[in-house]
C-alpha positions as CSV (number, residue, x, y, z in Angstrom):
1,M,128.2,89.3,64.2
2,Q,125.1,87.2,64.4
3,R,124.7,83.9,66.0
4,E,122.9,81.4,64.4
5,N,122.5,77.6,66.3
6,I,121.5,74.8,64.2
7,S,119.3,72.0,65.4
8,S,120.0,68.4,64.6
9,G,116.6,67.7,66.3
10,S,118.0,65.7,69.1
11,T,116.0,65.9,72.4
12,W,119.3,66.2,74.0
13,E,120.2,69.2,73.1
14,P,118.0,71.7,75.4
15,I,118.8,69.0,77.8
16,I,122.3,69.2,77.8
17,G,122.4,72.8,76.5
18,Y,124.5,72.4,72.9
19,S,123.8,72.9,69.0
20,R,124.5,70.4,66.8
21,A,126.7,73.6,65.0
22,V,126.8,77.5,65.8
23,K,127.3,79.7,62.5
24,V,128.7,82.9,63.4
25,G,129.5,85.4,60.3
26,N,131.3,83.0,58.0
27,Q,132.6,80.7,60.5
28,V,130.8,77.2,61.2
29,L,131.9,75.1,64.4
30,V,129.9,71.6,64.7
31,S,129.5,69.5,67.9
32,G,131.1,66.2,68.4
33,T,129.4,64.3,66.2
34,T,128.6,60.5,66.3
35,G,127.9,58.0,63.9
36,T,124.3,57.6,64.6
37,G,121.8,57.2,62.0
38,A,118.5,59.1,61.4
39,D,116.5,56.6,63.5
40,G,118.6,57.5,66.6
41,K,120.6,54.2,66.4
42,L,124.3,53.9,66.2
43,V,125.4,52.7,62.7
44,G,128.3,49.8,62.1
45,P,128.4,48.9,65.6
46,N,132.0,47.3,65.8
47,D,133.0,49.1,62.5
48,P,135.1,52.1,63.2
49,E,135.2,52.9,59.2
50,A,130.9,52.7,59.2
51,Q,130.7,54.7,62.1
52,T,132.9,57.3,60.8
53,L,131.4,57.9,57.7
54,Q,128.1,58.3,59.2
55,A,129.7,61.0,61.4
56,L,130.7,62.6,58.4
57,K,127.4,62.3,56.6
58,N,125.7,63.8,59.8
59,I,128.5,66.7,60.3
60,E,127.8,66.9,56.3
61,M,123.8,67.7,57.3
62,A,124.8,70.1,59.7
63,L,126.9,72.1,57.5
64,N,124.3,72.1,54.7
65,R,121.5,73.5,57.3
66,S,124.0,76.4,58.0
67,G,124.7,77.2,54.0
68,A,128.2,75.4,54.4
69,E,129.6,72.6,52.4
70,L,132.4,69.9,53.2
71,R,134.5,71.7,51.1
72,H,134.4,75.0,53.8
73,V,135.6,72.0,56.5
74,V,139.1,73.6,57.6
75,R,139.8,71.4,60.7
76,T,138.4,68.1,61.8
77,R,139.0,66.7,65.3
78,L,139.0,62.7,65.7
79,Y,138.2,61.3,69.1
80,V,138.6,57.5,69.0
81,T,138.0,54.7,71.6
82,K,140.7,52.4,69.8
83,I,143.6,54.2,68.0
84,D,144.8,51.1,66.5
85,Q,142.0,51.4,64.7
86,W,143.7,54.5,62.8
87,E,143.8,53.4,59.6
88,K,140.0,52.2,58.9
89,I,139.3,55.8,60.4
90,A,141.5,57.6,58.3
91,R,140.4,55.7,55.3
92,A,137.2,56.7,55.5
93,H,138.3,60.0,56.6
94,G,140.2,60.4,53.4
95,Q,137.2,59.4,51.4
96,I,135.9,62.3,52.4
97,F,138.1,64.8,52.8
98,G,140.8,63.3,50.5
99,E,140.8,67.1,48.0
100,I,139.5,69.0,51.0
101,R,142.6,68.1,53.1
102,P,141.7,70.4,56.4
103,A,143.9,70.4,59.2
104,T,143.4,67.1,61.3
105,T,143.7,66.0,64.6
106,L,143.2,62.4,65.9
107,V,143.3,61.3,69.4
108,E,142.6,58.5,71.6
109,V,140.0,58.5,74.3
110,S,139.0,56.0,77.3
111,R,135.1,56.3,76.1
112,L,132.6,57.8,74.6
113,I,129.0,58.2,75.9
114,D,127.7,55.2,74.2
115,P,130.2,51.9,74.9
116,D,129.7,50.8,71.5
117,M,130.8,54.0,69.6
118,M,134.3,54.1,68.4
119,I,134.5,57.8,67.4
120,E,133.3,61.5,67.5
121,I,134.6,63.8,65.2
122,E,134.2,67.7,65.4
123,A,134.3,70.0,62.5
124,D,134.9,73.7,61.6
125,A,134.2,75.4,58.9
126,I,134.8,79.0,57.0
127,I,132.6,79.9,53.9
128,H,134.8,81.6,52.2
129,E,132.8,82.8,49.0
């Protein structure tokens, strides 16, 4: 099977040694993605819903670059720094995945790479056409 690395263009990718996503066959695995905008700045400081929506937008862009779409997502993993904000985060996730309904995990972590980041999301997709 052929492997394709999907880049977001981040300067960190070659330094850390990762890809935004990796496509192997009909599977696309998207790395942990935060609510960073195109300008490299965090969207919605202190707003878990805004950060979740931006992270999902970033995931959608990575999926599109690989030939996949949000409807192909079968699993998401959400890492949050404040589990008591789960309802806002879940509402944003539901806005995007309400009809798709992937298997999902939501767990609290002590912190992310930037102290203002409140969420990081991974996604797995299978292109089924």
